[in-house]
VOVEX-556913 format. One record per residue (C-alpha): residue in one letter; x, y, z. Coordinates in steps of 0.5 Angstrom, whole numbers, plus 2048, in hexadecimal, padded with zeros to 3 digits. Layout:
! VOVEX-556913
aXYZ
...
***
This chain:
! VOVEX-556913
x8798B0857
x8788A9857
x8728A6855
x86D8A485A
x86A89D85A
x86489B85E
x865895862
x85F895867
x859899866
x85489986C
x84D89A86A
x84B899871
x84589A875
x84589B87D
x84189487D
x845890878
x84D891878
x85288D874
x85888B877
x85F88C874
x862887878
x85D882875
x86188486E
x867882871
x86A889873
x86F887879
x87088B880
x87688E87D
x872891877
x873899877
x86B899877
x86789487A
x85F89587A
x85C89087E
x85489087F
x853897881
x85A899883
x86089C87F
x86789B881
x86D89F87E
x87489C87F
x87B89F87F
x88189B881
x88089E888
x87A8A1888
x87289F888
x86C8A4887
x8668A0888
x85E8A3888
x8578A0887
x8508A1885
x84B8A288A
x84689D888
x8408A188B
x8428A8889
x8468A7883
x84C8AC886
x8538AA885
x8568A988C
x85E8A988E
x8618A3891
x8698A4891
x86E8A888E
x8758A6891
x87A8A0891
x87889A88D
x87289688F
x87088F88D
x86988B88D
x86388D892
x864893896
x86189389D
x85A89689D
x85989D8A2
x85489D8A6
x84E8A28A3
x84E8A98A6
x8498AB8AB
x8458B08A9
x8438B58AD
x8428BD8AD
x8418C18A6
x8478BD8A3
x8448B789F
x8478B189C
x8498B4896
x84D8B989A
x8518B489E
x8548AF899
x85A8B0894
x8578B288D
x85B8B2887
x8578B7883
x8538BB888
x84D8C0886
x8498C5889
x8428C688B
x8418BF88E
x8448BF896
x84B8BF895
x84D8C6898
x8548C5896
x8588C8890
x8558C588A
x8598C3884
x8538C587F
x84E8CA87F
x8498CB879
x8448D1879
x83E8CE875
x83A8D3870
x8358D3875
x83A8D687A
x83B8D087F
x8428CD881
x8408C6883
x8438C087F
x8428B9880
x8478B587C
x8478AE87C
x84B8A887A
x8498A6873
x84F8A2870
x8568A186F
x85B8A086A
x86289E86A
x86789F865
x86F89E864
x8738A4863
x8708AB865
x86B8AF861
x86D8B685F
x86A8BC862
x8668C185D
x86A8C785C
x86E8C6863
x8758C4865
x8758BD868
x87A8B786A
x87B8B2864
x87D8AB864
x87D8A5860
x87889F862
x87E89C866
x87F8A286A
x8788A486C
x8718A186C
x86B8A586D
x8648A4871
x85E8A986E
x8588A9873
x8528AC870
x84D8AF874
x8468B2873
x8418B7876
x83A8B4874
x8378BB876
x83B8C0872
x83D8BB86D
x8448BD86E
x84A8B886D
x8518B8870
x8578B386F
x85C8B2874
x8638B0871
x8688AC875
x86F8AB872
x8748A6876
x87B8A7874
x87D8A1878
x8858A2878
x8848A987B
x87F8A7880
x87B8AD87C
x8738AE87B
x8718B3877
x86A8B5877
x8658BA873
x85E8BB872
x85A8BD86D
x8528C086D
x84E8BF867
x8478C3866
x8428BD864
x83C8C1865
x8388C6861
x83A8CD865
x8408D0867
x8448CF86D
x84A8D2870
x8508CF873
x8518D3879
x8578CE87D
x85A8C887A
x8608C587E
x8658C187A
x8668BC880
x8628BC886
x8658B788B
x8628B5892
x8678B2897
x8658AF89E
x8658B28A5
x86D8B38A7
x8718B98A8
x8748BC8A2
x8788C28A0
x8788C5899
x87E8C8895
x87E8CE890
x8828D288C
x8818DA88D
x8858E088B
x8858E6886
x8898E9881
x8908E7882
x88E8E3888
x88B8DD885
x88A8D6888
x88B8D7890
x8888D1893
x8838D2898
x8818CC89C
x87B8CC8A1
x8768C88A5
x86F8C68A2
x86A8C98A7
x8638C88A7
x8608CC8A2
x8628CF89B
x8698D1899
x86C8D2893
x86F8D688E
x86F8D8886
x8708DD881
x86B8E287E
x8708E587A
x86E8E2873
x8748DE874
x8778D9879
x87C8DF87B
x8818E0880
x87D8E1886
x87B8D9887
x87C8D3882
x8778CE880
x87A8C9884
x8788C688B
x87B8C088F
x8788BD895
x87D8BA89A
x87C8B78A1
x87F8BB8A7
x8858B68A8
x8878B68A0
x88E8B989E
x8918BA898
x8948B2898
x88E8AF89C
x8878AE89D
x8818AF899
x8808B4894
x87A8B688F
x87C8BB889
x8778BE884
x8798C287E
x8748C687A
x8768C5872
x8738CC871
x8768D3870
x8708D8872
x86C8DA878
x86B8D487D
x8698D2884
x86C8CD889
x8678CC88F
x8688C7895
x8638C689A
x8628C28A0
x85B8C18A1
x8578C08A7
x8588B98A7
x8608BA8A7
x8608B78A0
x8658BC89B
x8638BE894
x8688C188F
x8668C4888
x86A8C7883
x8678CA87D
x8648D087A
x8638D687E
x85C8D787F
x85C8DE87F
x85E8DE878
x85A8D9874
x8538D9873
x8548D586D
x84D8D5869
x84B8CE865
x8468CE860
x8438C785E
x8488C285C
x84E8C685E
x8538C4863
x8588C7868
x85E8C386A
x8638C5870
x86A8C586F
x86D8BE872
x8708BE879
x8768B987B
x8768B6881
x87C8B2884
x87D8AE88A
x8838AC88E
x8858A9894
x88C8AC893
x88B8B3896
x88A8B9892
x8908B888E
x88D8B188B
x8878B5889
x88B8BA886
x88F8B5882
x8898B1880
x8868B887D
x88D8B987A
x88E8B3876
x8868B3874
x8878BA871
x88E8B986D
x88B8B386A
x8848B4869
x8828BB869
x8888BF866
x8878BE85F
x88D8C185C
x8938BE859
x8978C285E
x8938BF864
x89A8BB867
x89F8BD861
x8A58C1863
x8A38C9863
x8A98CD860
x8AC8D2865
x8A98D9863
x8AA8E0865
x8A48E5865
x8A58EC864
x8A08EF868
x8A38F086F
x8AA8F286B
x8A78F7867
x89F8F8868
x89D8FC862
x8A3900860
x8A68FC85A
x8A68FC852
x8A98F884D
x8B08F984E
x8B08F9856
x8AC8F2856
x8B18EF851
x8B68F1856
x8B28EE85C
x8B18E7858
x8B98E7856
x8BB8E885E
x8B58E385F
x8B98DE85B
x8C08DF85E
x8BD8DD864
x8BB8D7862
x8B38D8861
x8B08D485B
x8AA8D885A
x8A98E085A
x8A28E285C
x8A08EA85A
x89B8EC85F
x8968F285F
x8978F885B
x8988F5854
x8918F7850
x88C8FD84F
x88C901849
x88790784A
x888906851
x88F904853
x8908FF859
x89690385C
x892903863
x88C8FF865
x887904864
x88690385C
x8878FD856
x8848F7859
x87F8F4854
x8848F784E
x8888F184D
x88D8F4848
x8948F5849
x8968FD84B
x898900844
x89D905848
x8A08FF84C
x8A08FA846
x89F8FD840
x8A08F783C
x89C8F3840
x89E8ED845
x8A08E883F
x8A78EB83E
x8A88EC846
x8A68E5847
x8AA8E2842
x8B08E5844
x8AF8E384C
x8AE8DC84A
x8B58DC846
x8B88DD84D
x8BB8D7850
x8BB8D6858
x8C18D685B
x8C58CF85B
x8C08CC857
x8BE8CB84F
x8B78CD851
x8B48D384E
x8B08D8852
x8A98D7852
x8A48DD852
x89E8DE856
x8998E4857
x8948E785C
x88C8E885A
x8868EA85E
x8818E8859
x87B8E885D
x87C8EF85F
x87B8F685C
x87D8FD85E
x87890385D
x87E906859
x87E901853
x87B90184C
x8788FA84E
x8748FE854
x87290484F
x86F8FF84A
x86C8FA84E
x86A8FD855
x8648F8856
x8698F2856
x86B8F385D
x8688F1863
x8638F6866
x85C8F7869
x8588FB865
x859903867
x85D90186D
x86490486D
x86A8FF86A
x86F8FF870
x8768FE86E
x87B8FB871
x8828FC86F
x87F90086A
x87C8FB866
x8758F7865
x8748F0864
x8718EE85D
x86B8EA85D
x86D8E385B
x8668E085B
x8658E3855
x8678DF84F
x86A8E584B
x86F8E6851
x8718DF851
x8728DF849
x8768E684A
x87B8E384F
x87C8DC84C
x87E8E0845
x8828E5848
x8868E184C
x8878DC846
x8898E2842
x88E8E4847
x8918DC848
x8918DC840
x8958E283F
x89B8E0842
x89F8DA845
x89B8DB84C
x89B8D4850
x8998D7857
x8938DB859
x8928DE860
x88B8DF860
x8898E5866
x8838E7869
x8838ED86E
x87C8EE871
x8768EB873
x86F8EC871
x86B8F2873
x8648F4870
x8618EE86C
x85B8EE868
x8588E886C
x85A8E3872
x85B8DE86C
x8608E2868
x8658DF86C
x8658D886A
x8638DA863
x86A8DE863
x86D8D7865
x86A8D3860
x86C8D885B
x8748D985D
x8748D185E
x8728D1856
x8778D6855
x87D8D2859
x87B8CB856
x87B8CE84F
x8828D284F
x8858CC853
x8838C784E
x8858CB848
x88C8CD84B
x88E8C784F
x8958C884E
x8948CF852
x8968CF859
x8908D285D
x8918D6864
x88B8D8867
x88C8DE86C
x8868E386F
x88A8E8873
x88E8E2875
x88A8DC878
x8838DF877
x8818DA873
x8858D4876
x8808CE875
x87F8C7872
x87A8CA86D
x8808CF86A
x8858C986A
x8818C5865
x8848CA860
x88A8CD863
x88F8C8866
x8928CE86A
x8908D486E
x8938DA871
x8938D8878
x8938DF87B
x8958E6879
x8998E6880
x8A08E487D
x8A38E4884
x8A68DE886
x8A48DD88D
x89D8DF88B
x89D8DA886
x89F8D488A
x8988D588E
x8958D7887
x8978D1883
x8968CC889
x88F8CE88A
x88E8CE883
x8908C7883
x88B8C4887
x8878C3881
x88B8C587B
x8918C1879
x8988C5879
x8998C4871
x8938C9870
x8978CF874
x89A8D4871
x8A08D7875
x8A58DC874
x8AC8DF877
x8AA8E6877
x8AF8EC879
x8B18EF880
x8AE8F3883
x8A88EF882
x8A38F387E
x89D8F1883
x8A18F088A
x8A78F4889
x8AB8EE88C
x8B28EC889
x8B38E5889
x8B98E1886
x8B88DF87F
x8B98D8881
x8B38D8886
x8AF8DB881
x8B18D687C
x8B08D0880
x8A98D2882
x8A78D387A
x8AA8CC879
x8A48C987D
x89F8CC877
x89F8C8870
x8A08CF86C
x8A78D286F
x8A98D886C
x8AC8DF86D
x8A88E686F
x8AD8EB86E
x8B28EF86A
x8B88EC869
x8BC8F2868
x8BA8F486F
x8BD8EE872
x8C38EE877
x8C98EB874
x8C98E587A
x8C18E4878
x8C38E4870
x8C98DE872
x8C48DA876
x8BE8DA872
x8C18D686C
x8C28D0871
x8BB8D1875
x8B88D186E
x8BC8CA86C
x8B98C7873
x8B28C9872
x8B28C586B
x8B58BF86F
x8B08BF874
x8AA8C1870
x8A88BA86D
x8A78B8875
x8A38BE876
x89F8BD870
x89D8B6871
x89F8B4878
x89B8B487E
x89C8B9883
x89C8B988B
x89C8BF88F
x8A08BD894
x8A08C4898
x89C8CA897
x89E8D1897
x8998D389C
x89B8CE8A1
x8A28CE8A1
x8A88D289F
x8AB8CC89B
x8A68CB896
x8A78C5892
x8A48C188B
x8A68BB888
x8A58B8881
x8A58B187F
x8A58AF878
x8A08AA875
x8A48A4875
x8A78A687C
x8AE8A687A
x8B08AD87B
x8AE8B2880
x8AF8BA881
x8AF8BD888
x8AE8C4889
x8B08C788F
x8AF8CE892
x8B18D3898
x8AD8D9898
x8B08DD89F
x8B78DC8A2
x8B88D68A7
x8BE8D98AB
x8C28D48B0
x8BC8CF8AF
x8BB8C88AD
x8B88C78A6
x8B28C28A5
x8B28BB8A1
x8AE8BB89B
x8AA8B489B
x8A98B2894
x8A38AE891
x8A08AA88C
x8A78A688B
x8A889F88A
x8A989C891
x8AE89788F
x8B189A88A
x8B889E88A
x8B98A5888
x8BF8AA886
x8BE8B1889
x8C28B6884
x8C68B0881
x8C88AE888
x8C78A888D
x8C28A288D
x8BC8A4891
x8B68A0892
x8AF8A3891
x8AD8A1898
x8B38A589B
x8B28AB897
x8AA8AB899
x8AB8A98A0
x8B18AD8A1
x8B28B289C
x8B78B7899
x8BA8BD89D
x8BC8C3899
x8BF8CA89D
x8BF8D1899
x8C28D789B
x8BD8DD89C
x8B78DE899
x8B48DC892
x8B88D5892
x8B68D088D
x8B98C988A
x8B68C5885
x8B88BD886
x8B88B8881
x8B78B1883
x8B88AA87F
x8B58A3880
x8BB89F87F
x8B9898882
x8B2895883
x8B5891889
***
């Protein structure tokens, strides 16, 4: 992380403000402080707010396209009825109990029991770079990448201080905010609600977009009108969950994928969360993202601080797609810490859907041999390899006992791994790499660990300990549990040449000892992941939680890729992967070719279609048993793997354009363009037959208008022609697909 340098310190009072403009900061600076006004500037965005000189409250002025200089003064709201002035203005950090009847960003219960706060501006600090968040994942950058503004607030009545940290990444039009609350008094207080971001937008019609779903049905796009009153979503599962994702977009009704204004908000957090969108009585829209209020109640003793996760907000005038691309670029470069963030990933074969629990040392070696024969570069042994007293031959035993099953592996893992890593991938001099599945946050009651430490699991006193998938959750808030996981995983990784970890997590929290236990757990697991990923930087880590149950920006800090869904059906995966891409880069998605009939849907789809869908993820692989493939599939797979390896650099590092969505058309299409604009890859699909009917043209986006491009090595077509006229492809029958390569051959 970069060293921060403080270049402006505002020890200001409401009556005597110091102008940063007077110190020579230009109007194009990332952060401008002028009198009582604060402005954050990106390449195409401005975020402006000011201090109310009478109340000390922070009032919002603008979040949208770039503005400069003075702004028009709005007429002062007329105050009638029950709602006073505080409920009619746009506020940066709305508190509770003083007449703003909208959803608050903060609620503190004082030791006396009341929940009134009066946090007023006290001073500010501007720093080059970005402060780290203690114990939490966060975006990062050098002094050239990001500038931070910290607003210091204080409540003189309760001696509670709050700091709001705004960090601007100008290149990405991204503003990142977090909040911290410190008890400066002598008594104990409880933080009952704390939003990482609260933004009040002016009176206008807006729509909200979120991602909903369930197991094997993640990331379904949900777009609806913002109505008067409160609407929202969240998770109470203890984790970000399949049910709703910690992401929100606000758009105008006319906004499309490629046109119109779009605001995107992404919470860098893996725990229970809440998204609240309220259109108040005056028509103003307030959006908040942060802790779930039902699972917080965080006690603060004298001198203690609670820091919220950070929330990333981006603005785009280029539609929903422009918003997504800003988030993708930011996350690839300034959130994912792994050295594999944008590196080519080895094509892998995972054993799970191929053999499930049914394997031993000899059969798993044979499976690895067949994987290498197909051209895989990495073999991953999934669930079922461990357990001594309680062998893991099904999902009802063994979790927690992370030692090789002595019946299946009488000599441990090292000989097996050594033999597998001496295999050569087909048509390559590359040795096969070895990876392994673990679920270290979990324990089966049928395990030695549980018998030795029943107090290590999450539980609420005498209440029954509810099992899901025959397992319980270890209480990772406990330091001894954290250390156990760290040392256990370290032992596995040092026992053999293991360079890939699939870290699974297959249930939600049920009984917890207190509302605060959820966040305490997250702080514990972040310590575990931070320690392990720093200790083993050469390991490629994949996150998994029954698929996409923890696909969030917080986990991406440590894991550069996440298993997108347990639903491997290629048609389903188009919607799942494109929905996930609203917030998260395709480079972070694990996507595999699975066997047919598909194990989730029973559908049979050509292997080329399955492969083309999987190529749109950053981690391409196979989820099948090669010995059960048809001969034509065996023949098709090697060239498909070679194609996946050719397009991978563009998918991993390039910009994604969702040209057509599966829920809106029979012909979904996605375009990836390389960072330098010289290469592009177009994925085109046909879902259902189109008998005796014309096919639509697909208009491309993001190309250089005056440049010339070849299409699959042929022709010279201008960017204007490809974007305004497009390309047409015809397929026979259902489940047709094609991958098209474009190359820029001339700039004029």
